[in-house]
KOLGURO-565726 format. One line per 5 residues: for each residue x, z, y of C-alpha. Coordinates in steps of 0.2 Angstrom, whole numbers. Layout:
% KOLGURO-565726
X/Z/Y  ...
END
This chain:
% KOLGURO-565726
0/0/0  7/-5/17  8/7/32  7/-1/49  20/6/61
20/-6/76  35/2/84  50/-5/94  66/-4/84  84/-8/86
90/-22/74  108/-29/71  108/-47/67  120/-61/63  117/-79/68
119/-91/53  126/-106/61  124/-117/45  105/-114/44  104/-110/63
94/-95/58  94/-77/64  97/-65/50  94/-46/51  108/-35/44
103/-17/48  90/-9/58  87/9/65  70/17/64  66/36/67
85/40/69  89/32/52  99/16/49  93/5/35  104/-9/27
95/-25/24  98/-29/5  87/-44/5  77/-55/16  62/-59/4
52/-70/16  52/-77/34  38/-85/44  34/-89/62  18/-85/72
13/-89/90  3/-80/104  2/-91/119  19/-98/123  28/-84/114
35/-87/96  37/-72/84  49/-73/70  44/-62/55  55/-56/42
50/-47/26  66/-37/21  70/-25/7  80/-9/10  81/2/-5
64/5/-13  55/-1/3  49/-17/10  48/-19/29  41/-32/41
52/-34/56  46/-45/70  57/-53/84  48/-58/100  58/-73/106
51/-71/124  55/-53/127  70/-53/115  64/-37/107  61/-31/89
46/-22/81  44/-14/64  27/-20/60  24/-12/43  32/-3/28
27/-4/10  35/7/-3  39/-3/-18  39/12/-29  21/17/-25
16/-1/-28  24/-1/-45  15/16/-49  -2/9/-44  -1/-5/-57
END
């Protein structure tokens, strides 16, 4: 089950010049630093003229949705899903 967070966070990224893609590497949420172990999915959305880049990333036993606002140049943690809870529910 996902928990919606919608909090601004700090994300450290690299720019993959081969694919011309922004790649999150670590992020800080509630004073804790998370290392991105895997980017599982990416997509874009738009609201007016602003493009949002969405990243589903795995860090430990949790899946996070990170969103980059290309206009404001800010990051937000949109949602968290515990992979352990998802497996227990099955």
